[in-house]
C-alpha positions as CSV (number, residue, x, y, z in Angstrom):
1,X,125.0,154.3,95.5
2,X,125.3,154.2,91.8
3,X,126.0,157.3,89.7
4,X,122.7,156.8,87.9
5,X,120.8,156.8,91.2
6,X,122.6,159.8,92.4
7,X,121.7,161.6,89.2
8,X,118.0,160.7,89.5
9,X,117.9,162.0,93.1
10,X,119.6,165.2,92.0
11,X,117.0,165.7,89.2
12,X,114.2,165.1,91.7
13,X,115.7,167.6,94.1
14,X,116.0,170.2,91.4
15,X,112.4,169.6,90.3
16,X,111.1,170.0,93.8
17,X,113.0,173.2,94.5
18,X,111.9,174.6,91.2
19,X,108.3,173.8,91.9
20,X,108.3,176.0,94.9
21,X,110.5,178.7,93.4
22,X,113.1,178.2,96.1
23,X,116.0,180.7,96.0
24,X,118.6,179.9,98.6
25,X,120.9,177.2,99.8
26,X,119.0,174.1,101.0
27,X,119.1,170.3,101.2
28,X,116.5,167.8,100.0
29,X,116.9,164.4,101.6
30,X,115.8,161.0,100.4
31,X,115.7,157.5,101.9
32,X,116.9,154.7,99.6
33,X,115.5,151.1,100.1
34,X,117.2,147.8,99.4
35,X,115.9,147.8,95.8
36,X,117.5,151.3,95.2
37,X,114.1,153.0,95.1
38,X,114.3,156.5,96.7
39,X,111.7,158.4,98.7
40,X,111.5,162.1,99.6
41,X,112.1,162.5,103.4
42,X,112.5,166.3,104.0
43,X,113.8,169.6,102.8
44,X,116.0,171.7,105.0
45,X,115.9,175.4,104.0
46,X,119.2,176.2,105.5
47,X,122.9,175.3,105.4
48,X,123.4,171.8,106.9
49,X,126.2,170.7,109.1
50,X,127.2,168.4,106.3
51,X,127.5,171.2,103.7
52,X,131.3,170.9,103.8
53,X,131.1,167.4,102.2
54,X,129.3,168.9,99.3
55,X,131.8,171.8,99.1
56,X,134.7,169.3,98.9
57,X,133.3,167.1,96.1
58,X,132.1,170.0,93.9
59,X,134.8,172.6,94.9
60,X,132.3,175.3,95.6
61,X,131.9,177.7,98.6
62,X,128.2,177.3,99.6
63,X,128.5,179.8,102.5
64,X,129.8,182.5,100.2
65,X,126.9,181.8,97.8
66,X,124.3,182.0,100.6
67,X,125.6,185.4,101.7
68,X,125.5,186.6,98.1
69,X,121.8,185.4,97.8
70,X,121.0,187.3,101.0
71,X,122.6,190.4,99.6
72,X,120.4,190.2,96.5
73,X,123.2,189.1,94.2
74,X,123.1,186.4,91.6
75,X,124.8,183.2,92.6
76,X,127.7,182.1,90.4
77,X,127.0,178.3,90.6
78,X,125.7,175.9,88.1
79,X,124.9,172.2,88.3
80,X,128.0,170.4,89.4
81,X,128.9,166.8,89.0
82,X,130.5,165.5,92.3
83,X,134.1,164.4,91.8
84,X,135.7,161.9,94.2
85,X,134.5,161.0,97.7
86,X,134.2,162.9,101.0
87,X,133.4,161.7,104.5
88,X,132.6,163.9,107.5
89,X,133.0,162.9,111.2
90,X,131.5,165.1,113.9
91,X,133.8,165.3,116.9
92,X,131.5,165.9,119.9
93,X,132.2,166.2,123.6
94,X,130.5,162.9,124.4
95,X,131.6,159.6,125.9
96,X,131.1,156.8,123.4
97,X,131.8,154.2,126.1
98,X,129.0,155.6,128.2
99,X,126.1,155.8,125.8
100,X,127.4,159.0,124.3
101,X,126.8,160.9,127.5
102,X,127.7,164.6,127.2
103,X,131.2,165.5,128.4
104,X,131.4,169.3,128.9
105,X,134.5,170.8,130.4
106,X,137.8,172.4,129.6
107,X,139.9,171.3,126.7
108,X,143.4,171.1,128.2
109,X,145.3,170.0,125.1
110,X,144.3,170.3,121.4
111,X,146.2,169.1,118.3
112,X,144.2,169.0,115.0
113,X,145.2,166.8,112.1
114,X,146.1,168.1,108.7
115,X,147.7,167.1,105.5
116,X,146.5,166.3,102.0
117,X,142.8,165.4,101.8
118,X,141.9,166.7,105.3
119,X,139.8,169.7,106.3
120,X,138.9,170.6,109.9
121,X,136.2,173.1,110.7
122,X,136.3,174.1,114.4
123,X,136.1,176.9,116.8
124,X,137.9,175.1,119.6
125,X,141.3,175.7,121.1
126,X,143.4,174.6,124.1
127,X,141.8,176.3,127.1
128,X,138.3,176.4,125.5
129,X,135.4,175.3,127.7
130,X,132.7,173.1,126.2
131,X,129.5,174.4,127.9
132,X,126.8,172.0,129.0
133,X,123.9,174.1,127.6
134,X,124.3,173.7,123.8
135,X,125.3,171.3,121.1
136,X,128.5,169.5,122.1
137,X,130.1,169.6,118.7
138,X,133.8,170.5,118.9
139,X,134.7,170.1,115.2
140,X,133.9,168.6,111.9
141,X,136.7,166.7,110.2
142,X,136.3,166.0,106.5
143,X,138.4,163.6,104.4
144,X,138.5,163.8,100.6
145,X,139.9,161.3,98.2
146,X,139.4,159.7,94.7
147,X,137.6,156.6,96.1
148,X,135.4,155.9,99.2
149,X,138.0,153.4,100.4
150,X,140.8,156.0,100.2
151,X,138.6,158.6,101.9
152,X,138.0,156.1,104.8
153,X,141.7,155.4,105.1
154,X,142.5,159.1,105.0
155,X,139.9,159.8,107.7
156,X,141.3,157.0,109.9
157,X,144.8,158.4,109.6
158,X,143.6,161.9,110.6
159,X,141.6,160.6,113.5
160,X,144.7,158.8,114.9
161,X,146.5,162.2,114.9
162,X,143.6,164.1,116.5
163,X,144.5,164.9,120.2
164,X,141.8,166.4,122.5
165,X,142.5,166.1,126.2
166,X,140.5,167.2,129.3
167,X,137.2,165.9,128.1
168,X,135.8,162.7,126.5
169,X,135.2,162.8,122.7
170,X,133.7,160.7,119.9
171,X,137.1,160.2,118.3
172,X,137.3,156.5,119.6
173,X,133.9,155.8,118.1
174,X,134.9,157.2,114.7
175,X,138.2,155.3,114.7
176,X,136.4,152.0,115.3
177,X,133.8,152.9,112.7
178,X,136.5,153.5,110.0
179,X,137.7,149.9,110.6
180,X,134.3,148.2,110.7
181,X,134.0,145.8,107.8
182,X,130.3,146.4,107.3
183,X,130.8,150.2,107.2
184,X,133.8,149.9,104.8
185,X,131.9,147.6,102.4
186,X,128.8,149.8,102.5
187,X,126.7,147.1,104.1
188,X,124.7,149.3,106.5
189,X,121.3,150.9,106.9
190,X,119.5,153.3,109.3
191,X,119.6,150.6,112.1
192,X,123.4,150.1,111.8
193,X,124.4,151.8,115.0
194,X,121.8,149.9,117.1
195,X,124.1,146.8,116.8
196,X,127.4,148.6,116.8
197,X,129.5,147.7,119.9
198,X,132.3,149.9,121.2
199,X,135.5,147.9,122.0
């Protein structure tokens, strides 16, 4: 995505939120076609799971600002220009080799990655039981770097260090995705995963 296209979508999002006098944290989503035309898809009037990607590229705490808004305070943010690239992988208790079937159970061993350019948001710990009743997300891992290619490499390195035993997880899927040439080159669309084969 070009900087110009990202700017135009940002302007359209601001215009839409302003038109309805929206005063909170939210996300306006667009779909982009092969000709780089974009179309409004939806607005989520809440914090999204992906909010940490935005936080990393603009260096701004969105959760803190949402709490301030709820308390009636004025937010401290302005319009930010994203710097660098961030990628998020959702680590779920699912078996990617079995059509992503849920894999609830007890985490027996847990080692989370770290280091420069890596953020892990998680509630899990060794001994924690993933229940079968709710969303199976264990963690979000976010990589941040100057370029998309570096962010992908940083994410791959972190995923190789991530150890979760006792249940199946989506880590093998994400590892393969980070090495996929179509993903790395940006040659993908909304049907990409339909043809993706686990090895």
